[in-house]
C-alpha positions in Angstrom: 2.1 -82.4 28.0 -0.8 -80.4 29.4 -3.9 -80.1 27.3 -5.1 -76.6 26.3 -8.8 -76.0 27.1 -11.1 -74.0 24.9 -11.6 -71.4 27.7 -7.9 -70.7 27.8 -7.7 -70.3 24.0 -10.6 -67.9 24.0 -8.9 -65.8 26.7 -5.6 -65.7 24.9 -7.3 -64.6 21.6 -9.1 -61.7 23.4 -5.7 -60.5 24.8 -4.0 -60.6 21.4 -7.0 -58.8 19.7 -6.9 -56.1 22.3 -3.2 -55.5 21.8 -3.6 -55.2 18.1 -6.4 -52.7 18.4 -4.4 -50.5 20.8 -1.5 -50.5 18.4 -3.7 -49.3 15.5 -5.1 -46.5 17.6 -1.6 -45.2 18.4 -0.7 -45.1 14.8 -3.9 -43.3 13.9 -3.4 -40.7 16.6 0.0 -39.7 15.1 -1.4 -38.8 11.7 -1.8 -35.0 10.8 -5.0 -33.4 11.9 -6.4 -30.5 9.8 -4.6 -28.7 6.9 -1.3 -30.1 5.9 1.9 -28.0 6.2 2.5 -26.1 2.9 6.2 -26.5 3.0 7.4 -28.6 0.1 7.4 -32.4 0.9 6.3 -31.9 4.5 3.5 -34.2 5.7 3.0 -32.7 9.2 -0.1 -30.6 10.1 0.0 -26.9 9.2 -0.9 -25.5 12.7 0.8 -22.1 12.4 0.0 -19.1 10.2 2.7 -17.2 8.3 2.0 -13.8 6.6 2.3 -13.7 2.8 3.5 -10.1 2.9 3.3 -6.9 0.8 0.6 -7.0 -1.9 -1.3 -9.8 -0.1 -2.1 -8.2 3.3 -4.5 -10.4 5.3 -3.5 -13.7 3.6 -1.5 -16.4 5.4 0.3 -19.6 4.6 0.0 -22.6 6.9 3.2 -24.4 8.2 4.2 -26.8 11.0 6.1 -25.4 13.9 9.5 -26.3 12.4 8.8 -24.7 9.0 7.1 -21.6 10.3 10.3 -20.9 12.3 12.3 -21.3 9.1 9.9 -19.2 7.1 9.9 -16.3 9.7 13.7 -16.4 10.0 14.1 -15.8 6.2 11.1 -13.4 6.0 12.0 -9.7 5.5 9.9 -7.3 7.6 11.5 -4.3 5.8 11.6 -3.2 2.2 14.5 -5.6 1.5 13.6 -8.7 -0.4 13.1 -12.0 1.5 15.2 -15.1 1.1 14.7 -16.7 -2.3 12.8 -19.7 -0.9 10.4 -17.5 1.1 10.0 -15.1 -1.8 8.9 -18.0 -4.0 6.2 -19.0 -1.4 5.1 -15.4 -1.3 4.9 -15.1 -5.1 2.9 -18.3 -5.4 0.5 -17.3 -2.7 0.0 -13.8 -4.3 -0.7 -15.2 -7.7 -3.1 -17.9 -6.3 -1.1 -21.0 -7.2 -0.5 -21.8 -3.5 -3.6 -21.9 -1.3 -3.9 -19.3 1.5 -6.1 -18.6 4.5 -7.6 -15.2 5.6 -9.1 -12.3 3.7 -7.1 -10.0 1.5 -7.1 -6.5 3.0 -8.1 -3.6 0.8 -6.9 0.0 1.3 -9.5 2.6 2.0 -10.1 4.9 -1.0 -11.7 7.7 1.0 -10.9 9.4 4.2 -13.0 7.7 6.9 -15.7 10.0 8.3 -16.2 9.9 12.1 -19.3 8.1 13.3 -22.6 9.7 12.3 -24.2 8.7 15.6 -24.9 11.9 17.6 -22.6 12.5 20.5 -22.8 15.1 23.2 -19.2 16.0 22.5 -18.8 19.2 20.4 -15.3 18.0 19.4 -16.8 14.9 17.8 -19.5 16.9 15.9 -16.9 19.4 14.6 -14.6 16.5 13.5 -17.4 15.0 11.6 -18.3 18.3 9.9 -14.7 19.0 8.9 -14.2 15.5 7.4 -17.4 15.8 5.4 -16.4 19.2 4.0 -12.9 18.0 3.2 -14.3 15.1 1.1 -16.7 17.5 -0.7 -13.9 19.8 -1.8 -12.4 19.0 -5.3 -8.8 17.9 -5.3 -6.1 20.2 -6.5 -5.8 20.5 -10.3 -2.8 18.9 -11.9 -0.1 21.5 -12.8 0.0 22.4 -16.4 3.2 21.8 -18.2 4.5 25.1 -19.6 5.5 25.7 -23.2 8.9 27.1 -24.0 7.6 30.7 -24.7 5.3 30.6 -21.6 8.2 29.6 -19.3 10.4 32.3 -20.9 7.6 34.9 -20.3 7.5 34.1 -16.6 11.3 34.3 -16.4 11.3 37.7 -18.2 8.8 39.1 -15.6 10.7 37.5 -12.8 7.8 35.3 -11.6 7.4 31.7 -10.7 5.2 29.5 -13.0 2.5 29.3 -10.2 2.1 33.0 -10.0 -1.5 34.2 -9.9 -3.2 36.5 -12.5 -3.1 39.4 -10.1 0.6 38.9 -9.4 1.3 38.9 -13.2 -0.6 42.1 -13.8 1.1 43.8 -10.8 4.6 42.8 -11.9 3.8 43.9 -15.5 2.8 47.4 -14.3 6.0 47.6 -12.2 8.1 46.7 -15.3 6.3 49.4 -17.4 7.0 52.1 -14.8 10.6 51.0 -14.4 11.5 51.0 -18.0 9.2 53.7 -19.4 11.0 56.2 -21.7 10.4 59.0 -19.2 12.1 57.1 -16.5 15.0 55.3 -18.3 16.7 58.6 -19.6 17.4 57.1 -23.0 18.9 53.9 -21.7 18.9 51.5 -24.7 19.0 48.4 -22.4 16.0 49.7 -20.5 14.1 50.0 -23.8 14.9 46.3 -24.6 13.7 45.3 -21.2 10.4 47.2 -21.8 9.8 45.5 -25.1 10.5 42.1 -23.6 8.1 42.7 -20.7 5.4 43.8 -23.1 5.9 40.7 -25.2 6.0 38.4 -22.1 2.7 39.8 -20.8 1.1 39.4 -24.2 2.1 35.7 -24.3 0.7 35.0 -20.8 -2.5 36.9 -21.5 -3.1 35.0 -24.8 -2.6 31.7 -23.0 -5.0 32.5 -20.2 -2.6 33.1 -17.4 -3.9 36.6 -16.7 
């Protein structure tokens, strides 16, 4: 039986050590790199972004390739609700119980004014001036809810509730001329119309409509 020299044992040891090191590196390379997939019980890397959706614009969840496909397939891009599983992820992301990436987008509260940097274009200057004037103007006042007698008064005069003070006065004069005793030839119905018109005008005047 051939004797094994120390040199041969040293060489064999180096070979085995090298093999073991290579195997460890291979295992380490297969481990997830970066954020983990946010799909339940998935240990793969979350390399793909998926939008959270309405109410959380600008925020994204992170999934692996397989689960981002599953998420997108069940995600509703219309007003219809998403699949139950996807809806749960969206709700958790919106409430903050599931981490997200990105920045939540906020809607502009004012109409954007064109750039204030001077331009040689008259069109740009006019657009800037118009936008500034539009923002300076007060918004329309909310419509006042009419009381029963006020609504009846407008109806008696044959006017819409948004009639101006001038329209109310003009219609009232027309009613007076139409139903005046000199013009109605003793018609009792016309007299009733005259009294109703006078009462309607009185109600609208007392309440500040004319």
